C-alpha positions in Angstrom: 25.1 51.3 191.2 26.5 50.2 194.6 29.3 48.3 192.8 30.2 51.3 190.8 30.3 53.5 193.9 32.5 50.9 195.6 35.0 50.9 192.7 35.2 54.7 192.6 35.8 54.9 196.4 38.4 52.1 196.2 40.1 54.0 193.4 40.2 57.2 195.4 41.6 55.3 198.4 44.4 53.9 196.3 45.2 57.4 194.9 45.2 58.8 198.4 47.4 56.0 199.7 49.9 56.4 196.8 50.6 60.0 197.9 52.1 58.7 201.1 54.2 56.0 199.5 57.8 56.7 198.5 58.1 57.7 194.9 60.6 56.1 192.5 62.9 58.5 190.8 64.6 58.0 187.4 68.3 57.7 188.2 70.9 58.9 185.7 74.1 57.1 185.8 77.1 59.5 185.3 79.7 58.3 182.8 82.8 56.9 184.4 85.6 59.4 184.6 89.1 58.5 183.8 91.9 59.3 186.3 94.3 61.7 184.6 97.8 60.5 184.1 100.4 63.1 185.1 104.0 63.4 184.1 106.5 65.6 185.9 109.9 66.8 184.7 113.0 64.8 185.3 115.3 67.8 185.6 118.5 65.8 185.5 117.7 64.4 182.1 116.1 67.4 180.4 117.4 70.5 178.8 116.2 73.7 177.2 118.5 75.2 174.5 118.4 78.1 172.0 120.5 79.0 169.0 120.8 82.4 167.4 122.9 83.7 164.5 125.9 85.8 165.4 127.7 88.2 163.0 125.6 86.6 160.2 128.1 83.8 159.5 128.0 81.7 162.7 125.7 80.5 165.5 125.8 80.9 169.2 124.1 78.5 171.6 122.8 79.0 175.1 120.5 77.3 177.6 118.4 77.8 180.6 119.5 75.7 183.6 116.4 76.0 185.6 112.9 75.2 184.3 110.0 73.0 185.3 106.8 71.6 183.8 104.1 69.0 183.7 102.0 67.1 181.3 98.5 65.7 182.2 96.2 63.6 180.0 93.4 61.0 180.1 93.6 59.8 176.5 96.1 57.2 175.4 97.1 59.2 172.3 97.8 62.3 174.5 95.5 64.4 172.3 93.9 66.0 175.4 97.2 66.7 177.1 97.4 69.8 179.3 101.0 71.1 179.1 102.5 73.8 181.3 106.1 74.9 181.6 108.0 77.8 183.4 111.6 79.0 182.9 113.8 80.9 185.3 115.3 83.6 183.1 118.1 84.3 185.6 119.4 80.7 184.9 120.4 81.7 181.3 123.9 80.4 180.4 125.9 81.0 177.2 129.3 80.2 178.8 130.1 83.9 178.8 129.5 85.9 182.0 129.4 89.3 180.4 127.0 88.1 177.6 124.8 86.5 180.2 124.6 89.8 182.1 123.7 91.6 178.9 120.9 89.1 178.1 119.5 89.6 181.6 119.4 93.4 181.1 116.6 95.4 179.7 118.2 95.2 176.2 116.9 91.6 176.2 114.9 89.8 178.9 115.0 92.3 181.8 115.2 89.4 184.3 114.9 91.7 187.3 111.4 92.8 186.3 110.3 89.7 184.4 112.1 86.7 186.1 109.9 84.0 184.6 108.9 82.9 181.2 105.9 80.6 180.8 104.3 78.3 178.2 100.7 77.1 178.4 99.6 74.5 175.9 96.3 75.0 174.1 96.3 71.9 171.8 98.4 68.8 171.2 97.5 67.3 167.9 98.7 63.8 166.8 100.1 63.8 163.3 101.0 60.1 163.2 104.4 58.3 163.5 104.8 59.7 167.1 104.8 63.3 165.8 102.6 66.0 167.3 101.8 69.7 166.7 101.8 71.6 170.0 100.2 75.1 170.0 100.2 77.3 173.1 100.9 80.7 174.6 104.5 81.7 175.2 105.0 84.6 177.6 108.4 86.4 177.7 108.7 89.7 179.5 105.1 91.1 179.4 104.3 89.8 175.9 102.2 86.7 175.2 102.0 85.2 171.7 100.9 81.9 170.2 103.7 79.5 169.3 103.7 76.2 167.4 106.2 73.5 168.4 107.0 70.4 166.3 107.1 67.5 168.8 108.6 64.1 168.5 107.3 61.6 171.1 110.0 59.1 172.1 107.5 56.7 173.8 107.3 55.3 177.3 109.9 53.1 179.1 109.1 51.1 182.1 111.6 50.4 184.8 111.8 49.5 188.5 111.9 53.2 189.3 108.6 53.9 187.4 107.5 54.9 183.9 109.4 57.5 181.9 108.3 59.4 178.7 110.5 61.3 176.3 109.8 64.2 174.1 111.7 66.5 171.7 110.1 69.9 170.9 111.4 72.5 168.4 110.3 75.9 167.3 111.6 79.2 166.0 110.6 82.6 167.4 111.3 86.2 166.5 112.9 87.8 169.5 111.7 91.2 168.5 108.1 89.9 169.0 108.9 89.7 172.7 110.8 93.0 173.1 114.2 91.4 173.2 115.1 94.5 171.3 118.9 95.0 171.3 119.9 95.7 167.7 123.2 96.5 166.1 124.3 96.1 162.5 127.5 94.7 161.2 129.6 96.6 158.7 128.0 94.6 156.0 124.5 95.5 157.2 123.4 92.3 158.9 122.5 92.1 162.6 125.2 91.2 165.1 122.6 89.0 166.8 120.0 87.5 164.5 116.3 88.1 165.1 115.3 84.4 164.6 115.9 82.2 167.7 115.7 78.4 167.3 114.5 76.7 170.5 115.0 73.0 171.3 113.5 71.3 174.3 114.6 67.8 175.3 112.3 66.3 177.9 112.4 63.2 180.0 109.2 63.0 182.1 108.5 60.8 185.2 105.0 59.4 185.7 103.7 60.9 188.9 102.8 58.3 191.6 
């Protein structure tokens, strides 16, 4: 009986003592996070062009001289890329001053009220052979619509000045979807300025340091 009482008292003492000892906690090791790779626009080696049908039988080209953007990703295949671009509407250039003024007016872009167009990528899907499908929101004037670009990835070149990546992106949009509303018919019934606008973006990106 004395031995049993001693064991019970000793056990109680151990339990009391353990309350004052530091308790071990289960530690959860967070997964290692990858540092995002960021690419910024090389403005001197990039351009943004558009082509639209004129008088039904020919095409007129133009460009935006000022635009900026970035690409950021962690995966090697770029499938998680975050893509953002902005365009200065007042930098539009069609090699015709009067036409440029008209394009900046409320008949088209209304550059005074809406000086910037933006693109925010939502997905960048690898299709194989360095081809991608880029889907994102394009905002012109006060209208935002989803647009799909076909993208060709030119690869990455390494030089003493740092890494460079090249891309070519193309799409076609309906200008009426964005309230670029000027409309006049030819004598034959077609539009003086077509509604479909082909957009080509040639990008050279510098790896941010």
